[in-house]
Phi, psi and omega in degrees: 000130181275136176281150179302318181298324178291321178296318179295319182295339178291341177278107187295344180271000181263133177243164184239129173268119181262108181201163178045069182280343186298150178263144182306135176062023176229147177293156178292132184231122184303308186297318178297316182288328176299320178297320178297314180296317179299317178297315180301315180293323180292323183282314185261339185086151182302321185290348182242014177243142175228148182263140172221149184275333184060034176274144018269352184302316181299337179297347176289340184240335184205147177287155183302307182299320179296320179295315180296316178297316180297316180294319177301318178295321180299328185249012183302328180291348180271000000 
């Protein structure tokens, strides 16, 4: 069974904004969010993903500088 995200990723003109990874009513967690980012990059490819902070809403779970540092760490291998 094909996932909707995989079907969407087959459209070469579609790009993905990677932001606000946190889950409702849960604290921001690096490992959980790292998995989301890794999946997004694997599905769409680095060239079709862009990062956004989603502030000020994301500020309810993580500080701006911490989010940028965490995301930088998630993609450091690239």
